[in-house]
C-alpha positions as MATLAB code, in Angstrom:
seq = 'MSSALLDALAAANSSTRLKAALAIGTNPEPAFADVLVARSAVEPDFFVRDMLTWALTRLPSQITVPKLLAELRSARAQARSQALHTLSKIGDSNAWPAIPRSLLRDADDEVARSAWRAAVVLVPDGEKAALAEELATQLGRGNREVRLSLSRALVALGDVVEPVLRTAMTRYDPAVRAHASATERLLRDPDAAFDLAVDAARRVVALGPDREETTAC';
ca = [
      -1.455   24.186   -6.151;
      -2.028   27.498   -4.389;
       0.088   27.956   -1.259;
      -2.432   30.567   -0.047;
      -5.224   27.969   -0.072;
      -3.012   25.471    1.716;
      -2.298   28.006    4.435;
      -5.989   28.889    4.657;
      -6.948   25.235    5.188;
      -4.831   25.227    8.346;
      -5.847   28.691    9.576;
      -6.956   29.177   13.170;
     -10.287   30.661   12.061;
     -12.863   28.032   11.029;
     -14.545   30.454    8.600;
     -11.246   30.854    6.758;
     -10.840   27.077    6.550;
     -14.407   26.705    5.311;
     -13.861   29.249    2.541;
     -10.630   27.532    1.515;
     -12.341   24.142    1.231;
     -15.149   25.738   -0.766;
     -12.665   27.373   -3.131;
     -10.833   24.090   -3.679;
     -14.069   22.242   -4.388;
     -15.288   24.977   -6.726;
     -12.170   24.653   -8.853;
     -11.111   21.064   -8.164;
      -7.525   20.067   -8.848;
      -6.259   16.505   -8.296;
      -3.132   17.930   -6.689;
      -5.228   18.905   -3.664;
      -6.426   15.348   -2.955;
      -3.737   14.459   -0.424;
      -4.166   17.746    1.430;
      -7.940   17.382    1.625;
      -7.721   13.827    2.944;
      -5.079   14.763    5.500;
      -7.041   17.790    6.699;
     -10.211   15.707    7.048;
      -8.432   13.525    9.581;
      -7.759   16.407   11.974;
     -10.328   19.125   11.189;
     -12.275   19.922   14.410;
     -15.206   21.805   12.863;
     -18.156   19.772   11.560;
     -19.072   22.234    8.788;
     -15.507   22.441    7.540;
     -15.254   18.645    7.516;
     -18.437   18.490    5.466;
     -16.999   20.974    2.990;
     -13.790   18.971    2.767;
     -15.880   15.913    1.935;
     -17.730   17.867   -0.744;
     -14.426   19.050   -2.231;
     -13.190   15.460   -2.372;
     -16.349   14.322   -4.163;
     -15.555   16.861   -6.863;
     -12.311   15.075   -7.725;
     -12.074   11.921   -9.883;
     -12.911    8.852   -7.811;
      -9.961    6.928   -9.230;
      -7.754    9.437   -7.436;
      -9.648    9.879   -4.179;
     -10.928    6.384   -3.430;
      -7.496    4.703   -3.026;
      -6.383    7.514   -0.713;
      -9.532    7.208    1.377;
      -9.214    3.431    1.594;
      -5.687    3.882    2.930;
      -7.100    6.118    5.684;
      -9.261    3.240    6.920;
      -6.106    1.715    8.430;
      -5.278    4.882   10.374;
      -4.892    4.754   14.152;
      -6.778    8.062   14.313;
     -10.520    7.474   14.725;
     -11.497   10.669   12.916;
      -9.408    9.699    9.912;
     -11.289    6.404    9.646;
     -14.664    8.011   10.259;
     -14.218   10.810    7.733;
     -12.829    8.495    5.085;
     -15.869    6.245    5.444;
     -18.196    9.233    5.334;
     -16.561   10.527    2.166;
     -16.623    7.096    0.534;
     -20.359    6.946    1.180;
     -20.789   10.325   -0.508;
     -18.684    9.323   -3.512;
     -20.731    6.138   -3.801;
     -18.204    4.123   -5.798;
     -19.287    0.515   -5.249;
     -15.871   -0.679   -6.425;
     -14.592    0.381   -2.999;
     -16.771   -2.159   -1.186;
     -14.413   -5.197   -1.335;
     -11.562   -3.136    0.133;
     -13.449   -1.883    3.204;
     -12.477   -3.936    6.287;
     -15.582   -5.507    7.812;
     -13.987   -4.978   11.227;
     -14.919   -1.300   10.926;
     -18.573   -2.282   11.334;
     -17.605   -3.312   14.865;
     -15.095   -0.532   15.507;
     -14.745    0.351   19.194;
     -15.217    4.038   18.370;
     -18.929    4.765   17.976;
     -18.444    7.481   15.348;
     -16.313    5.193   13.209;
     -18.851    2.391   13.516;
     -21.739    4.708   12.627;
     -19.865    5.971    9.565;
     -19.091    2.392    8.586;
     -22.754    1.389    8.851;
     -23.832    4.298    6.660;
     -21.124    3.643    4.084;
     -21.847   -0.076    4.019;
     -25.529    0.244    3.146;
     -24.657    2.670    0.335;
     -21.873    0.582   -1.201;
     -22.912   -3.039   -0.597;
     -23.927   -5.025   -3.711;
     -27.442   -6.465   -3.702;
     -26.125  -10.003   -3.415;
     -24.311   -9.228   -0.157;
     -27.076   -7.339    1.638;
     -28.256  -10.359    3.635;
     -24.734  -11.038    4.905;
     -24.331   -7.372    5.795;
     -27.625   -7.458    7.713;
     -26.340  -10.372    9.781;
     -23.113   -8.506   10.512;
     -24.926   -5.317   11.506;
     -27.267   -7.277   13.755;
     -24.308   -8.216   15.952;
     -24.259   -4.554   17.039;
     -27.881   -4.407   18.191;
     -28.166   -3.014   21.712;
     -24.932   -1.062   21.375;
     -24.401    2.488   22.594;
     -26.651    5.445   23.317;
     -29.784    6.609   21.525;
     -27.928    8.160   18.588;
     -25.813    5.067   18.015;
     -28.832    2.776   18.137;
     -30.833    5.008   15.836;
     -27.972    5.023   13.314;
     -27.849    1.233   13.353;
     -31.616    0.946   12.999;
     -31.594    3.307   10.026;
     -28.800    1.316    8.392;
     -30.688   -1.944    8.851;
     -33.944   -0.464    7.556;
     -32.103    0.865    4.497;
     -31.238   -2.724    3.544;
     -34.925   -3.533    3.092;
     -36.705   -6.842    3.523;
     -33.510   -8.908    3.878;
     -33.275   -7.744    7.483;
     -36.578   -9.297    8.576;
     -35.267  -12.795    9.410;
     -32.215  -11.277   11.099;
     -34.384   -9.079   13.312;
     -36.705  -11.960   14.160;
     -33.695  -13.962   15.330;
     -32.364  -11.027   17.349;
     -35.724  -10.663   19.086;
     -35.163  -14.100   20.648;
     -31.787  -13.215   22.198;
     -31.199  -13.394   25.920;
     -30.061   -9.767   26.196;
     -33.168   -7.571   26.698;
     -31.383   -4.535   25.180;
     -30.787   -6.495   21.970;
     -34.380   -7.707   21.873;
     -35.771   -4.216   22.422;
     -33.501   -2.673   19.790;
     -34.355   -5.378   17.255;
     -38.081   -4.974   17.933;
     -37.881   -1.185   17.571;
     -35.987   -1.594   14.308;
     -38.594   -4.020   13.015;
     -41.306   -1.447   13.765;
     -39.354    1.191   11.854;
     -39.025   -1.220    8.948;
     -42.810   -1.558    8.829;
     -43.395    2.164    9.379;
     -40.382    4.363    8.418;
     -42.204    7.447    9.703;
     -42.578    6.021   13.202;
     -40.779    7.876   15.974;
     -37.743    5.893   17.103;
     -38.138    6.749   20.787;
     -41.747    5.591   20.781;
     -40.745    2.378   19.010;
     -38.041    1.729   21.599;
     -40.426    2.392   24.485;
     -42.999    0.038   22.990;
     -40.343   -2.607   22.409;
     -39.146   -2.344   25.999;
     -42.692   -2.884   27.232;
     -42.964   -5.984   25.071;
     -39.679   -7.310   26.422;
     -40.756   -6.593   30.001;
     -44.090   -8.369   29.517;
     -42.517  -11.379   27.862;
     -42.984  -13.066   24.473;
     -46.450  -14.353   25.326;
     -47.757  -10.788   25.455;
     -45.907   -9.451   22.402;
     -48.617  -10.011   19.832;
     -51.297   -8.375   21.996;
     -49.118   -5.384   22.938;
     -48.033   -4.714   19.364;
     -51.581   -4.295   18.115;
];
């Protein structure tokens, strides 16, 4: 393991850290796994974090996956978020049973978003319906970016989400109903603009269920 690369990963200059992560990923060595995981938990620069993830994907999954799963229990939100992100990029479905389902409801929005993305990549076909029900509990949560992330995750699960969304559209909370309706529109038309779908859904909610069919046409 090169001490120069280790020093570069912790350098004050983000460009230096980026180059170090690139060098490690270009010539991957299992000995760097712990350092890459640890740096991912604290790295402030988005592009460097992405390069760290890429470097980790270049290492054998039997080495990286257990280390990343251990990070999911970290008290540091970024450690959990980055570990989930990297697991989604590695795509090893064997990791699925070890991912705590509580992360899908994590209080930190970035952790939850990473968990949603990882879940839809790793979930086995037979568990997609159960995952859809779990994700639906988060409908109406957060700002535009959070809601869009959840909608995209639900849409990625395919037709199994339809009954879940129909149920959510009957909830008392108008934010949940509007989010579910917007997601259902995206499911039918993946190219639809999310903001327009949300606006249309809000109008439907405001008008009431008796007007929904007419308004949606």
